[in-house]
Every structure is written in structure tokens, then in C-alpha cells.
NUROKOL-41378 format. One record per residue (C-alpha): x, y, z. Coordinates in Angstrom, 3 decimals. Layout:
% residues N
        c1        c2        c3
         X         Y         Z
...
***
This chain:
% residues 431
        c1        c2        c3
   -29.554     3.577   -59.957
   -30.065     0.156   -58.258
   -32.159    -0.337   -55.215
   -29.242    -0.756   -52.959
   -27.847     2.564   -53.882
   -31.319     4.043   -53.518
   -31.433     2.591   -49.855
   -27.965     3.562   -49.020
   -28.723     7.268   -50.160
   -31.745     7.176   -48.125
   -29.996     6.137   -44.851
   -27.280     8.350   -45.250
   -29.922    11.225   -45.492
   -31.793    10.198   -42.773
   -28.335    10.178   -40.581
   -28.584    14.138   -40.737
   -31.514    15.420   -38.645
   -31.713    19.296   -38.622
   -32.354    20.637   -35.307
   -32.620    24.499   -35.870
   -34.431    25.539   -39.168
   -33.941    28.393   -41.457
   -34.876    31.634   -40.087
   -37.562    33.210   -42.210
   -38.484    32.219   -45.696
   -36.464    34.669   -48.062
   -34.823    32.419   -51.163
   -31.701    35.050   -50.882
   -31.225    34.355   -47.026
   -27.479    33.095   -46.385
   -28.680    31.547   -43.072
   -27.878    27.692   -43.331
   -29.551    25.224   -41.366
   -27.560    23.469   -38.737
   -27.449    19.447   -38.457
   -26.815    17.154   -35.701
   -24.880    13.752   -36.791
   -26.945    10.709   -35.411
   -24.187     7.551   -36.026
   -26.045     4.632   -37.768
   -26.855     1.227   -36.158
   -24.824    -1.787   -36.685
   -27.941    -3.354   -38.425
   -28.653     0.050   -40.694
   -25.000    -0.251   -41.795
   -24.929    -3.896   -42.557
   -28.070    -3.236   -44.549
   -26.411    -0.667   -47.193
   -24.343    -3.360   -48.814
   -25.720    -6.469   -50.865
   -25.606    -9.701   -48.621
   -23.788   -11.198   -51.638
   -20.975    -8.474   -51.409
   -20.693    -8.929   -47.842
   -20.081   -12.800   -48.295
   -17.506   -12.244   -50.954
   -15.772    -9.714   -48.772
   -15.476   -12.207   -45.857
   -14.440   -14.954   -48.174
   -11.348   -12.512   -49.379
   -10.127   -11.989   -45.874
    -6.795   -13.692   -45.321
    -7.273   -15.373   -41.648
    -3.318   -14.208   -41.145
    -4.233   -10.735   -41.128
    -7.046   -10.792   -38.516
    -6.812   -10.921   -34.614
    -7.963   -14.372   -33.076
   -10.052   -13.157   -30.071
    -9.197   -16.422   -28.664
    -5.228   -15.827   -28.587
    -3.792   -13.879   -25.614
    -0.392   -12.404   -25.043
     2.003   -14.623   -23.292
     1.928   -12.296   -20.124
    -1.805   -13.019   -19.947
    -1.044   -16.823   -20.236
     1.616   -16.621   -17.493
    -0.697   -14.343   -15.377
    -3.419   -17.457   -15.431
    -1.323   -20.443   -15.386
     1.586   -19.585   -13.398
     1.167   -18.212    -9.914
     4.569   -17.298    -9.222
     4.741   -15.364   -12.468
     1.735   -13.623   -11.701
     2.889   -12.765    -8.408
     6.065   -11.172    -9.791
     3.871    -9.142   -11.973
     2.169    -7.695    -9.420
     5.200    -7.135    -7.720
     6.627    -5.183   -10.750
     3.670    -2.891   -11.452
     2.243    -2.979    -7.849
     3.078     0.966    -7.403
     0.539     1.919    -9.995
    -2.491     3.481    -8.289
    -5.641     1.097    -9.180
    -7.707     2.082    -6.129
   -10.142     3.481    -8.550
   -10.698     0.460   -10.529
   -10.690    -2.229    -7.640
   -12.639    -2.771    -4.245
    -9.119    -2.766    -2.720
    -5.704    -2.712    -4.996
    -3.293    -5.301    -2.867
     0.092    -6.151    -3.146
     2.123    -8.798    -1.215
     5.825    -9.473    -0.396
     7.558   -12.372     1.148
    11.122   -12.093     2.289
    13.849   -13.236     4.701
    14.016   -10.828     7.591
    16.270   -10.073    10.435
    15.679    -7.726    13.456
    17.944    -7.073    16.498
    15.550    -8.687    18.783
    14.520   -11.887    16.783
    17.269   -12.506    14.768
    17.003   -14.027    11.467
    13.500   -15.206    10.286
    10.664   -15.076     7.507
     8.773   -11.851     7.017
     5.844   -10.984     4.797
     3.818    -7.765     4.236
     0.565    -6.887     2.609
    -0.235    -3.484     1.593
    -3.647    -2.327    -0.141
    -5.215     1.056    -1.171
    -8.967     1.713    -1.443
   -11.530     4.268    -1.605
   -14.924     4.519     0.032
   -15.619     7.426    -2.714
   -14.631     6.436    -6.000
   -16.128    10.010    -7.321
   -13.733    11.946    -5.268
   -10.501    12.028    -6.996
    -9.111    15.012    -4.367
    -9.390    12.722    -1.274
    -6.208    10.592    -0.867
    -6.936     6.897    -0.917
    -7.164     4.528     2.453
    -4.734     2.239     3.433
    -4.385    -1.065     5.158
    -1.221    -2.523     6.191
    -0.332    -6.234     7.564
     3.009    -7.499     8.382
     3.823   -10.692     9.965
     7.318   -12.243    11.138
     8.589   -15.402    12.751
    11.936   -15.836    13.753
    14.577   -18.394    14.528
    14.782   -17.694    18.267
    10.855   -17.973    18.470
     9.663   -14.487    18.286
     6.451   -14.091    16.099
     4.478   -10.710    15.306
     1.557    -9.594    13.542
     0.873    -6.014    13.067
    -2.079    -4.509    11.311
    -2.564    -0.685    10.697
    -4.313     1.596     8.358
    -6.142     4.887     7.597
    -9.566     5.259     6.529
   -10.843     8.507     5.003
   -14.651     8.470     4.901
   -17.003    10.208     2.207
   -17.271    14.011     2.438
   -13.301    14.229     3.689
   -14.607    15.255     7.321
   -14.124    11.885     9.178
   -10.845     9.965     9.381
    -9.918     6.840    11.142
    -6.520     5.654    12.083
    -5.646     2.172    13.794
    -3.143    -0.352    14.895
    -3.470    -3.774    16.150
    -0.200    -5.550    17.325
     0.187    -8.805    18.643
     3.954   -10.079    19.768
     5.408   -13.593    21.392
     8.718   -12.020    22.246
    11.537   -14.104    23.780
    13.752   -11.056    24.531
    16.697    -9.575    26.535
    15.778    -7.581    29.544
    17.526    -4.688    31.689
    15.036    -3.573    33.880
    11.987    -0.851    34.071
    13.971     2.540    34.718
    16.615     4.192    32.942
    18.773     3.720    36.311
    18.282     0.138    36.214
    18.973    -0.410    32.585
    22.062     1.285    33.015
    23.567    -1.146    35.710
    21.847    -4.424    35.363
    23.136    -7.334    33.627
    21.123    -8.614    30.671
    18.664   -11.343    31.448
    16.133   -13.033    29.186
    12.095   -13.047    29.779
     9.093   -14.006    27.278
     6.331   -11.505    26.917
     2.992   -11.931    25.304
     1.456    -8.462    24.098
    -1.483    -7.679    22.663
    -2.234    -3.718    21.698
    -4.797    -1.626    19.829
    -4.307     2.024    19.187
    -7.008     4.021    17.378
    -8.175     7.570    16.542
   -11.357     8.810    15.075
   -11.040    12.720    14.136
   -13.475    14.748    12.693
   -12.307    17.916    10.404
   -13.918    20.717    12.406
   -12.456    23.444     9.942
    -9.689    23.793     7.313
    -6.850    21.402     8.647
    -7.854    21.429    12.099
    -9.274    18.031    13.581
   -11.001    16.780    16.945
   -11.674    13.699    18.031
   -11.541    10.642    20.211
    -8.782     8.208    21.192
    -9.251     4.542    22.439
    -6.437     2.351    23.343
    -6.241    -1.388    24.855
    -2.918    -3.000    26.055
    -2.574    -6.770    27.424
     0.722    -7.681    28.549
     1.953   -11.010    30.272
     5.537   -12.058    31.269
     5.401   -15.962    31.151
     9.018   -16.278    31.907
    11.872   -14.056    33.563
    15.245   -14.805    34.517
    15.195   -12.624    37.388
    11.931   -11.518    38.900
    13.351    -8.671    40.975
    13.853    -6.938    37.696
    10.095    -5.795    37.790
    10.832    -4.313    41.386
     7.786    -5.676    42.873
     5.252    -5.231    39.997
     2.803    -7.885    38.824
     3.710   -10.064    35.547
     0.315    -9.181    33.992
    -1.798    -6.445    33.159
    -4.582    -5.088    31.202
    -5.529    -1.439    30.562
    -8.121     0.562    28.655
    -7.408     3.916    27.447
    -9.911     6.598    26.631
    -9.290    10.352    25.586
    -9.408    13.040    23.304
    -7.332    13.971    20.192
    -6.400    17.119    18.931
    -4.659    17.689    15.349
    -3.776    20.094    12.502
    -2.710    18.218     9.529
    -1.763    19.714     6.200
     0.280    16.462     5.075
    -0.329    15.622     1.119
    -0.312    12.107     1.742
     0.093    10.187     5.179
     2.067     7.250     4.309
     4.711     9.247     2.215
     4.502    12.986     2.857
     6.329    15.338     0.499
     4.913    18.545     1.996
     2.991    19.858     5.014
     3.007    19.411     8.707
     1.488    17.238    11.355
     0.768    18.348    14.688
    -1.073    15.871    17.035
    -1.907    15.763    20.902
    -3.331    12.646    22.608
    -4.654    13.116    26.371
    -5.702     9.971    27.755
    -7.108     8.466    30.949
    -6.788     4.931    31.893
    -9.771     4.485    34.504
    -9.005     1.966    37.352
   -12.513     0.181    36.645
   -11.537    -0.485    33.194
    -8.308    -2.340    33.926
    -6.570    -4.477    36.410
    -4.435    -1.970    37.923
    -5.405    -0.339    41.428
    -5.622     3.047    40.291
    -6.454     5.586    37.454
    -3.514     6.564    35.366
    -2.834     9.394    32.715
    -0.746     9.675    29.711
    -0.148    12.727    27.377
     1.684    12.333    24.153
     2.834    14.833    21.121
     4.155    14.468    17.817
     5.320    17.214    15.532
     6.312    16.580    11.913
     7.084    18.508     9.118
     7.970    18.128     5.870
    10.101    20.382     3.417
    10.643    19.733    -0.441
    14.290    20.461    -1.529
    15.579    19.986    -4.808
    14.062    17.374    -7.506
    12.844    13.996    -5.785
    14.424    15.321    -2.215
    12.348    15.809     1.165
    13.739    17.178     4.154
    11.519    15.305     7.235
    11.548    16.360    10.940
     9.988    14.322    13.688
     9.587    15.648    17.481
     8.256    13.234    20.052
     7.385    13.544    23.518
     5.548    11.003    25.921
     4.628    11.599    29.597
     2.882     9.284    31.940
     1.801     8.800    35.425
     4.722     8.058    37.648
     3.116     4.954    39.057
     2.778     3.504    35.543
     3.600    -0.036    35.522
     6.177    -1.695    33.039
     3.625    -2.233    29.985
     2.922     1.196    29.889
     6.323     2.777    29.992
     8.323     4.032    27.239
    11.001     2.148    25.386
    13.834     3.543    22.996
    13.703     1.699    19.804
    10.455     0.234    19.999
     8.082     0.263    16.677
    10.872     0.837    14.415
    10.089     4.702    14.101
    12.039     6.605    16.523
    15.810     5.638    17.915
    15.983     3.143    15.166
    18.942     0.833    15.714
    18.506     0.393    19.496
    17.460    -2.761    20.788
    13.670    -2.604    21.669
    13.703    -2.109    25.735
    17.307    -1.700    26.350
    16.391     1.874    27.713
    13.024     1.973    29.466
    11.377     4.419    31.795
     8.025     6.623    32.432
     8.968     9.230    30.021
    10.288     9.724    26.500
    11.518    12.727    24.279
    13.226    12.330    20.834
    13.873    14.461    17.968
    15.097    13.434    14.491
    15.660    14.880    11.024
    15.701    12.676     7.812
    16.632    13.393     4.005
    14.687    11.328     1.689
    15.832    11.123    -1.993
    14.179     9.407    -4.863
    16.850     7.760    -6.699
    15.509     5.862   -10.081
    12.123     4.497   -10.784
    10.975     2.890    -7.572
    13.825     2.764    -5.849
    14.907     5.847    -2.915
    17.099     6.260    -0.136
    17.289     8.104     3.515
    19.991     9.184     5.695
    18.952    10.479     9.455
    20.178    11.681    12.481
    18.775    12.497    16.090
    18.786    12.139    19.607
    16.476    11.035    22.677
    16.144     9.660    26.206
    13.902     8.027    28.700
    13.463     9.508    32.235
    11.691     8.809    35.269
    10.590    12.453    35.805
    11.424    15.999    34.757
    13.735    16.081    37.818
    15.460    12.998    36.780
    16.303    14.283    33.048
    19.955    15.106    32.555
    21.252    16.250    29.160
    24.282    13.729    29.352
    21.545    10.730    29.187
    20.725    12.068    25.793
    21.461     8.960    23.498
    22.452     9.673    19.741
    21.280     7.954    16.610
    21.737     8.068    13.042
    21.444     5.948    10.235
    20.937     5.207     6.358
    17.986     3.310     4.510
    16.757     1.877     1.354
    13.314     2.663    -0.042
    11.334     0.631    -2.587
     7.902     1.738    -3.775
     5.673    -1.018    -3.311
     1.883     0.718    -3.839
     1.508     4.109    -5.141
     3.023     6.545    -2.617
     3.727     3.616    -0.216
     7.370     2.501     0.571
     8.575    -0.698     1.713
    11.842     0.573     3.854
    14.890    -1.250     5.225
    16.820     0.911     7.638
    20.265     0.405     9.235
    20.183     2.473    12.718
    23.331     3.107    14.650
    23.502     4.380    18.399
    25.695     4.330    21.507
    27.566     1.097    21.408
    24.361    -0.554    19.472
    23.147    -0.950    15.735
    20.460    -2.901    13.974
    18.218    -3.213    10.874
    14.648    -2.361    10.689
    12.361    -3.591     7.918
     8.715    -1.860     7.619
     6.073    -0.635     5.337
     5.245     2.953     5.237
     7.865     5.760     6.019
     8.940     5.898     9.768
     7.082     9.384    10.208
***
């Protein structure tokens, strides 16, 4: 046996290290020693064979049978050298959750847009998922969404909103920042005025911040603080009498309390559970530009029931009550926000208080595509004494869903109401 064979046998023997010896010294004992396998290092493995044998083996390798480490797949070349194809790749594979792998998992989309208020234009959106605790696989990821839109009639809007889930699954921050420069149609600031006034034009600048920071007290019950800011200014109006003596510009700060009971499985695309949320706000005179302190209370109740495969029935109840003296920037408007009474021109019906109810059937179709159909009713009114059942307005429609990120849909809705209809483009389900 030559020295290389002896060396190989010795190294192989060393690779098995006994970690539990034989009990006792009886030669007839059948107890066998246990061994733990320790892999050889690369240097030890290379030293087993003679150098000349390794050289001959390397010389005998056919280069055509090996993988060149410098070679890359065609898709990788496209991703590096062609930004458009790289964008398409992210768009096609963007619904895969990579929030555990990346600091933030982003996806972008730019496309033509159309809104009832702004006509045709160009719109873009970005949605991202991220995790502040990548070791917690039970907690749903945090999200952020940015949507911008510019239209032919001069409307420009920018909306940023999201949810942040903090480590420990106790604290949750939800927020929304909106800016809009809007040349719009205007009918007035009360339901009665909107029913009889002819349409005029006005131009409004508005900056709005809405946020809730809640703490999970026990189970699914949360309590926290609410903080809102609103600045609105009308720079042009065809008929100033439509404001009924109110000023053209206001600023408000709102502080208050949030009570929430939330069992939803995923905030942006719930398939089961419920969400009950009550916000109570005070708008102090000292923190705004109005001559008195105002109050607001709003209630949201959502329920989600899985049906057959890929189907979810979603239910939404909304009510908002404001101080009767609330000026026009704080009043409720049917159709605003693309959440409730979709298809109505935002501001066509405006007043101090609002109530609405809707049900929506969501059905997954194939791959990343889905559809929705909904129906509901809603109304605005100046006070409970002014509420009339005959003033309830109908609303129904259909929508297309495209999964942009994991459990985050882009949606195109076409809503129909009393004598009106319109499209809504948005990211995330309406409720």
C-alpha cells in the first residue's frame, strides 16, 4: 500500500470520532459504539489524491460540459441591461412576497387614467411591503402605497397611505396623506342646495392628514389616539353665494380617541374576520382657524365571510356625525375617496352628516386576476331631523382586480348611481 492510500485511510478513519464509548469491558458485549460524522475540509479532501492525478483529471474535463460562472441566463441580462424589461419582470412577478428578503419589497405601475372628476390623464402607483421584525412570520407585513394622478383638465393629486406593524404585535399605526389641486364642479354645501342649484366651477387646494396609533390591549381589542390635519382653500368660484357666507380658506387640527376591534386576516385584502372602529375627535378652536370648537364621530363596521373557493362576501357600514356648524371642508361628500358610493361625482351631494351601507362579492378568477360586484345605498343630511328615507341614493357596480403585490390588489371599478356613473382606479380593496 503506497503512502497516498495510507494517508487516505488515515483521514477517513479520523472523520469518524466516537462520542460515546462501550459500556463495560466484557469482550462478549454486543453494545456497539456510536459515531458522529465530521465532514472533511476541502484541504483534507484535496490531499487524499496525488497532485498529478488531479492535474490529469482537470485536463480531461471537456469545457463544453461545464458551467461558465461568468455566463448568465438571458433574463438576467435583460434585467441588468434593459430597464423596461426589468420593470416588466417586476410587474409580472411582483405578487410574490419578498418582504422577508428585502428591506422593502416595492412594485411600480404607470398607466393612463380616467376619473369622473378629472377626465383622462396619466396615473402612477407604488406599493411596498416591509417588516420591522423579520423573525416574526405570524405578523402580517407593513405596507405603504403612493398614488399620483395628473389629468387633462388640470387636476393633480398625490396620496400616500399605509399601515405599520411594530415588533411585538402590540402597536399599529395607520396613516393617510392627501394633496389635491382640483378644478371641480360644485353644487353647494348642503343636500338641499345640491338638489336645486345649477352646476358651477370652482378650484380647490386641499392638504389632509389622517392617522391612528392604536395599542392592542387584549385579544383583538385596540385603543389609541387619533390625529388629523386639514387645510382647504378655494382659489376660484363662479358664484361665491354657494358658500352661504362661509370663508374660502380653513385650517383644522383634530385630536381624539380610537376604539377598535379587529379580527381581519389581512388589512389590505381581508378574506375573513371583522373590523369595528369608532373615532371620536375634537377640533379645538385654539388649534385651527375657525371661531369655535367642533366635534366629529365616525363609525366603521366591516365584516368578511368566505364563501366557496376564491369567493369572499364583504360588508361595509359607515356613519359620520359632525357639529352642525362645521364649515364646508369638514362636511361629508358622497363618492369621495373611491371607497363608498363609487361612481358618484365627489361633492355632488354634500352635507354635515353621512350614512351608507354596501355589500361586495369578490371572486378570484385565475392567477392574479379577480372580479367584484357590489350594491348599496347612502345619503348625506344636515341633521337627524332632516333625514328622509326617500333621499337614499342607490349605488352598484362591477370591478376588476389585479394582484400587484402579495395580497395587495390594484382595482378598476365602474360604479353606477342615480343619473350618474364613473370609474375608480385605486390600490387596495375599497374596504
